[in-house]
Steps between C-alpha positions, in 0.01 A plus 500: 500500500646840409594750768359848430608822674338840443780747436289813468141608451346847485216706362622715212191708423208639697294204377581149617781459251741282697831363372639192668845349447555144617803268501422134442759236560428164334657168607556377146536811284654849514357761734268761353388856574134578434386860460123519525349812351136610532259309277349811345644824371644726766372856462654816634508867409799649319595689817508175703707301252833584671363374832370181340838442334675558831266253675572232237874562533477480880329160484764364263787649705361341818476166322859522376623571853308214656611260225863599559459423871344160424772408254770605744368251756478222239878505440 
């Protein structure tokens, strides 16, 4: 059975547009990263686009940091 760890998850718009990044380690195949985006279109105003982009970048940056910590303990 694969082992899954949530690396990061956050709302990126005022709606319930949540991005989740998970790390899944399989026993018999390479590990994978899954980035789950909202099912529907994410809508924002032009003025809010920089904040949405920053929120997406923050989720990915958090995931990268947590993955690095996990991999450091696997060595």
